[in-house]
C-alpha positions as CSV (number, residue, x, y, z in Angstrom):
1,M,-133.3,-2.5,-215.2
2,S,-131.5,-0.3,-217.8
3,S,-134.4,1.6,-219.3
4,I,-137.9,2.9,-218.7
5,T,-140.7,3.3,-221.1
6,L,-142.6,6.5,-221.7
7,G,-145.4,5.9,-224.1
8,S,-143.7,4.5,-227.3
9,F,-140.2,5.6,-226.2
10,A,-137.6,3.6,-224.2
11,L,-135.1,5.8,-222.4
12,P,-131.8,4.9,-220.6
13,I,-132.4,5.1,-216.9
14,S,-129.1,6.6,-215.6
15,P,-129.5,10.1,-217.2
16,I,-133.1,10.1,-215.9
17,I,-131.9,9.3,-212.4
18,L,-129.3,12.1,-212.6
19,L,-131.9,14.6,-213.8
20,F,-134.4,13.6,-211.1
21,S,-131.7,13.9,-208.4
22,L,-130.7,17.3,-209.6
23,I,-134.3,18.5,-209.6
24,I,-134.8,17.3,-206.0
25,G,-131.5,19.1,-205.1
26,L,-132.8,22.3,-206.7
27,I,-136.0,22.0,-204.8
28,V,-134.1,21.7,-201.6
29,V,-131.9,24.7,-202.2
30,A,-134.9,26.7,-203.4
31,I,-136.8,26.0,-200.2
32,L,-133.8,26.7,-197.9
33,G,-132.7,29.7,-200.0
34,K,-136.1,31.3,-199.9
35,K,-136.0,31.5,-196.1
36,Q,-132.7,33.5,-196.3
37,S,-133.4,35.3,-199.6
38,I,-130.4,33.5,-201.2
39,S,-130.4,32.0,-204.7
40,V,-128.2,28.9,-204.9
41,G,-129.7,26.9,-207.8
42,D,-127.3,28.3,-210.5
43,S,-124.3,27.2,-208.4
44,L,-125.7,23.7,-208.0
45,V,-126.4,23.4,-211.7
46,S,-122.9,24.7,-212.6
47,I,-121.3,22.1,-210.4
48,V,-123.2,19.3,-212.2
49,I,-122.5,20.7,-215.7
50,Y,-118.8,21.3,-215.1
51,S,-118.3,17.9,-213.6
52,L,-120.0,16.2,-216.6
53,V,-118.0,18.3,-219.1
54,V,-114.7,17.5,-217.5
55,G,-115.6,13.8,-217.2
56,R,-116.5,13.7,-220.9
57,L,-113.3,15.4,-222.0
58,V,-111.1,13.1,-220.0
59,F,-113.0,10.1,-221.3
60,V,-112.6,11.3,-224.9
61,I,-108.8,11.9,-224.4
62,K,-108.4,8.4,-223.0
63,F,-110.2,6.7,-225.9
64,Y,-109.6,9.2,-228.6
65,D,-108.5,6.6,-231.1
66,S,-111.9,4.9,-230.9
67,Y,-113.8,8.0,-232.2
68,D,-114.1,8.4,-236.0
69,S,-115.6,11.9,-236.1
70,L,-116.3,15.1,-234.1
71,W,-119.9,14.2,-234.0
72,Q,-119.1,10.9,-232.1
73,I,-117.1,12.9,-229.6
74,L,-120.0,15.3,-229.0
75,D,-122.6,12.6,-228.9
76,I,-122.9,12.0,-225.2
77,R,-125.7,9.4,-225.7
78,D,-123.0,6.7,-225.4
79,R,-122.7,7.9,-221.8
80,G,-118.9,7.9,-221.9
81,F,-117.7,9.8,-218.9
82,D,-114.7,9.4,-216.6
83,T,-116.3,9.0,-213.2
84,F,-113.2,10.0,-211.1
85,S,-112.5,13.1,-213.2
86,S,-116.1,14.1,-212.9
87,F,-115.9,13.8,-209.1
88,L,-112.7,15.8,-208.9
89,A,-114.1,18.6,-211.1
90,G,-117.3,18.7,-209.2
91,L,-115.4,18.9,-205.9
92,F,-113.2,21.7,-207.2
93,I,-116.2,23.8,-208.4
94,L,-118.0,23.2,-205.1
95,L,-115.0,24.4,-203.1
96,F,-114.7,27.4,-205.4
97,H,-118.3,28.4,-204.8
98,L,-118.0,27.8,-201.1
99,H,-115.0,30.1,-201.0
100,R,-116.4,32.8,-203.2
101,Y,-120.0,32.8,-201.8
102,P,-119.8,32.2,-198.1
103,L,-123.5,33.0,-197.6
104,Q,-124.4,30.0,-199.8
105,R,-122.2,27.5,-198.0
106,K,-124.8,25.6,-195.8
107,I,-127.5,25.6,-198.5
108,L,-125.2,24.6,-201.3
109,L,-123.6,21.8,-199.3
110,T,-127.1,20.6,-198.4
111,G,-128.3,20.7,-202.0
112,T,-125.1,19.0,-203.3
113,A,-125.3,16.3,-200.7
114,T,-129.0,15.7,-201.5
115,T,-128.2,15.4,-205.3
116,I,-125.2,13.0,-204.8
117,L,-126.8,10.8,-202.2
118,L,-130.1,10.5,-204.0
119,F,-128.3,9.6,-207.3
120,T,-125.9,7.1,-205.8
121,S,-128.5,5.5,-203.7
122,I,-130.9,4.9,-206.6
123,Q,-128.1,3.8,-208.9
124,M,-126.8,1.4,-206.3
125,V,-130.2,-0.3,-205.8
126,I,-130.5,-0.7,-209.6
127,N,-127.0,-2.0,-209.9
128,A,-127.5,-4.5,-207.1
129,G,-130.6,-5.8,-208.9
130,N,-128.6,-6.1,-212.1
131,E,-125.7,-7.9,-210.4
132,Q,-128.1,-10.6,-209.3
133,S,-128.9,-11.4,-212.9
134,A,-127.0,-14.4,-214.2
135,L,-126.5,-15.4,-217.8
136,P,-129.6,-17.3,-218.7
137,N,-129.2,-21.1,-219.1
138,L,-131.1,-21.1,-222.4
139,A,-130.4,-22.5,-225.9
140,F,-131.1,-20.8,-229.2
141,N,-130.8,-21.8,-232.8
142,T,-128.3,-20.3,-235.2
143,P,-129.5,-19.0,-238.6
144,Q,-128.1,-22.3,-240.0
145,G,-130.3,-24.4,-237.7
146,S,-128.0,-25.7,-235.1
147,T,-128.7,-25.2,-231.4
148,V,-126.3,-23.4,-229.0
149,N,-126.5,-23.0,-225.3
150,L,-125.5,-19.6,-223.8
151,H,-123.6,-21.2,-221.0
152,H,-121.7,-23.4,-223.4
153,V,-120.6,-20.4,-225.3
154,A,-119.5,-18.4,-222.2
155,N,-117.7,-21.4,-220.6
156,Q,-116.3,-19.3,-217.7
157,N,-115.2,-16.4,-220.0
158,I,-116.2,-12.8,-220.0
159,T,-119.2,-12.6,-222.2
160,V,-121.0,-9.8,-224.1
161,V,-124.6,-10.4,-225.2
162,N,-126.0,-7.9,-227.6
163,L,-129.8,-7.8,-228.2
164,W,-130.5,-6.5,-231.7
165,A,-132.8,-6.6,-234.7
166,S,-132.2,-5.8,-238.4
167,W,-134.9,-3.1,-238.4
168,C,-133.2,-1.2,-235.5
169,G,-131.1,1.7,-236.7
170,P,-128.9,2.0,-233.6
171,C,-128.3,-1.7,-233.8
172,R,-127.1,-1.4,-237.3
173,R,-124.8,1.5,-236.5
174,E,-123.1,-0.2,-233.5
175,M,-122.4,-3.5,-235.2
176,P,-119.0,-2.5,-236.7
177,A,-117.9,-1.5,-233.2
178,L,-119.0,-4.9,-231.8
179,A,-117.3,-6.8,-234.7
180,A,-114.1,-4.8,-234.2
181,A,-114.2,-5.4,-230.4
182,E,-114.7,-9.2,-230.9
183,K,-111.4,-9.2,-232.9
184,R,-109.6,-6.9,-230.4
185,F,-110.6,-9.0,-227.4
186,P,-110.4,-12.6,-228.4
187,Q,-110.6,-13.7,-224.7
188,V,-114.2,-12.3,-224.6
189,K,-117.1,-14.2,-226.0
190,F,-119.6,-12.1,-228.0
191,I,-123.1,-13.4,-228.6
192,M,-125.3,-11.5,-231.1
193,L,-128.7,-12.5,-230.0
194,N,-131.3,-11.4,-232.5
195,Q,-134.8,-10.6,-231.3
196,R,-137.9,-12.0,-232.9
197,E,-136.7,-12.3,-236.5
198,P,-136.7,-15.4,-238.7
199,A,-133.4,-17.0,-239.8
200,D,-133.6,-15.9,-243.5
201,V,-134.0,-12.2,-242.5
202,V,-131.0,-12.4,-240.2
203,S,-128.8,-14.2,-242.7
204,E,-129.7,-11.8,-245.5
205,F,-129.0,-8.8,-243.2
206,L,-125.6,-10.1,-242.1
207,T,-124.7,-10.8,-245.7
208,D,-125.7,-7.3,-246.8
209,I,-123.6,-5.5,-244.1
210,G,-120.6,-7.8,-244.7
211,L,-119.8,-8.4,-241.0
212,E,-119.1,-11.8,-239.4
213,F,-119.6,-12.8,-235.7
214,N,-118.6,-16.1,-234.0
215,Y,-122.0,-16.5,-232.5
216,V,-125.2,-15.2,-234.0
217,L,-128.3,-16.7,-232.3
218,L,-132.1,-16.3,-232.8
219,D,-134.2,-15.4,-229.8
220,T,-137.5,-15.7,-231.8
221,K,-139.7,-15.1,-228.8
222,G,-137.6,-12.3,-227.2
223,D,-137.2,-14.4,-224.1
224,V,-133.9,-12.7,-222.9
225,A,-135.2,-9.2,-223.6
226,T,-138.3,-10.0,-221.5
227,M,-136.2,-11.4,-218.7
228,M,-133.9,-8.3,-218.7
229,G,-136.8,-5.8,-218.9
230,A,-135.5,-4.4,-222.1
231,H,-138.2,-2.2,-223.5
232,G,-136.2,-1.3,-226.6
233,L,-133.2,-2.1,-228.7
234,P,-130.3,-2.3,-228.8
235,M,-129.2,-3.6,-225.4
236,T,-125.7,-4.8,-224.5
237,L,-125.2,-7.0,-221.4
238,F,-121.8,-7.7,-219.9
239,Y,-121.1,-10.8,-217.8
240,D,-118.1,-11.7,-215.8
241,R,-116.3,-15.1,-215.8
242,N,-118.8,-16.5,-213.3
243,G,-121.8,-15.7,-215.5
244,N,-123.0,-12.7,-213.4
245,M,-124.1,-9.6,-215.1
246,V,-121.8,-6.7,-214.1
247,S,-123.2,-3.9,-216.3
248,S,-125.5,-3.2,-219.1
249,H,-125.9,-0.5,-221.8
250,F,-129.2,0.4,-223.2
251,G,-129.1,2.2,-226.6
252,E,-126.3,2.4,-229.2
253,V,-122.9,1.6,-227.7
254,S,-119.9,3.5,-229.1
255,A,-116.6,1.9,-229.8
256,A,-115.1,4.0,-227.0
257,S,-117.7,3.0,-224.4
258,L,-117.3,-0.6,-225.5
259,Q,-113.6,-0.5,-225.2
260,A,-113.7,1.2,-221.8
261,E,-116.1,-1.5,-220.4
262,L,-114.1,-4.4,-221.8
263,E,-110.7,-3.1,-220.6
264,K,-112.2,-2.8,-217.1
265,L,-113.5,-6.3,-217.2
266,T,-110.5,-8.0,-218.7
267,T,-108.1,-6.3,-216.3
268,E,-110.0,-7.2,-213.1
């Protein structure tokens, strides 16, 4: 599961898990702090914010060439963060607060531990469920009418499956990044799996945008989106050489985030 639905909106789940974990952490420090008349909430929030800022800065520096504008750098919706740098920054700020505010130590440590453990536990459960998802053994038609099986395309290669539609704005915006990645990583198989649109619409759209992909397939019933619990588009699924899903990205994927994921998969 990579997203949840709130009314007519589909939202990526990782930021929601982080926000939920932080709220629980703040509740814990508020309860403990009230007993001792100590306010610790601001310190906990600052740890999370600084860790995210540093993680984002390091990620941008590592993949700076993949960004085309300042707006792309500032747009954190691609969820491009360097996890290790975020951890080090959070640890540094935590130690700073523990040293500077000794009365907060026990409460701040408890709140920090609550936030981290809750976030990692929920994320691990979700990731474990995702890792059990294998590349579906399904066949779909191309816009030209031939039938292609997903397993035959993958053929024990790292595979990226992108669920998209021509009416989807984020899908359209991310397509140049996907096309460029297909050329940059020839050892990776890219499958552009259109959702619930007829062949003529897909063909006309691809002609209009002037992009070519090796594999464009038509999932006219949205079978894969239903199987993956995708409540919105776009959604990008990453499979290892054994056909097991190792990660997924709900929403528009940036060139930098795509490069980071593919570099990790191709070097493992």
